[in-house]
Phi, psi and omega in degrees: 000137177299146186301319181295319178292322179299313181293322179295317180292320178302315180297322180293312181292322178302318181296322177301314182287331174301309181294318184295314182283336170301311182294319184291336183255005184301331183256010185304325184275351181222002181308308184292330178293317179293319178301317180297320178300315179293323183292338181297338180278352180263124182254155174084005180232143179305127184297317180300322179294317180297322180292323184281333188298313179298323178292321176296318179295321176302313180294320179297318180287331173296316176299319178297320178300321177295317183296314185275355184300322179298316178296321178296318179300316183294333180273321182279329177069308179277139181296322179299321178293322177298315179299321182298326177298314179296318180295318180297316179298316178296319179298314179299318179298317179294322178296315179297318178296319180291328182269358186301131177252350178209177184298318183296321179292321177296319178302314179298318180299320178295322179295315180296319177300319181300320179299316177295320179301317181299315179296318182288323181296312179286338179299328177300316180289320178300320180298315180300325183278005170289342186255131179281328180289125185299322182291316178295322179300312181293319180295321178296317181297312182295316185294312182287323177297325176296323176295318178298319179296318179298317178297320179297317179297313181296318180297316182296311184288318180292323177299319178295322179291314182293334181299337178273352184245327186234162174292146181303321182298323180292325179294317177299316180296319178298322178293322178298319178295320179300329182291350175298329180295303179293333178295312179296319180298317182289332182272326189269330185252131183280130177256119186295144177108150180248133180289128176254100181254130180288161177286166179298324179296319179295317183296313184280356174293339177301325184289349176283346175279109186298320179298316180294320181296316177299317180298314182297316186284319190258343179245303185294314182301311178297323181300314182279340170297322181280350179294342178289353177302320181278312188283334186248310185289316184301306179299322183293312184284327175300319177295320180293330178283355176094012179262162184277171177296335178298319178297316178299317181294323178294316178299316180294322179295319177301316178299313180298315183293320176298315180301320184280313192265339174273344185308307182303316180293310184294322179296316178295318182299314182286318183294331178288344187248344180201165178290163181296327179292315178294326176295326176296318177299316179297315180301314181293315181296315180294319179295320180298314180298317182296314181293319180293327177296317178293321178299330181280319180237083187275084177233158186300315180301322180288329176295317178299315179299317180297320179297316180294312182291327175296325177297319178294316180295317180295333184300328175249333186296319183289339177276314184291328181290326176290320178296319179296324179293319180298332181281352175283350183294320182046247185262009181294156187256359180291158183280155178296328179295318178295320178296322180295321179296316177297319178302311180295320181299313180295324178296322178291324177297320177300317178294332177289325183286325189310302181300321179296320179299319179295317181295315183294323182273335182076015183207145175293335182300335181298330178296313178296320178296322179297321176299313182294319179299316179298318180295314179296318180297319180294316179297323179292323184270325186246336181072187178248109179293150180293327178233141182210000000 
């Protein structure tokens, strides 16, 4: 593709993802608070369990969206048509959440939204793989992923601000209306290139690589299980401390911005001093200590500190862990795209486990312990290679 056409198409697709991720993250700062309000009308069931179930269902359906995305791609053929499926699912989910009159309807809305989230999340990677040229592929991934991040930041902060002015249901409905823009864009304008999605057999062939399987189960799964510390624990505990959704959204935004903008410096700093695998070990150990410390002394100042330091850790940790995973491939013949899909799928499963783990254990400390157990298990089974 000519460079001018490439840049024009990138800008167009980036705008689609800005709007889509804006809508999907509009409730990040108050989702669990709204769920708790709805759950109060349900009697005879543990309240913490009721609050965690819709978020768990959202993550489960996101994982399902990733799994079925290949089949949707093969049927829709055009990338724009594939995107429209994700946007429509997200729109329906937001409408159901906005129209919800009880807990069960709200629960359903989160599930439908999750299916759309899964398609859109993997859609960023599918878009990059429309290009055969490695340089264009990487630029497309970075550029469009940046749009998704910008949309997520705007959605989180604006949702927190609006939560003090409007009913939560009205905010969800407004986001659904906003999605008409990316829906029309994805349907009306042709995006050059054909999506190449592997079969389910190709994708799950990655799991036959024992090194990759150990990495996924003992390192990646615990890391993303603990990622709910920001998305689930922060809004919930900020509300319990008596602060508004705006405060929660500001804390989450600070975490996102640190993760994005400190990332290049921290990744270079850490990578110059150790391998990506050893950096993953450092990231997990430090995150575990930080989360357990907050679980032990659960006060607002320590929560703010934890949010800031988690942002710094994530700024390099989420990069080095992906690099370390790609190095488990060695001489295997599966494609990097198939490995990426498995990587994303396991990460969504981890986010699904997080709220349930907290409910079953009754403590935030369980997240940190899960990280440490995973790290110790990996070291026991795989050890630390001299070169990585």
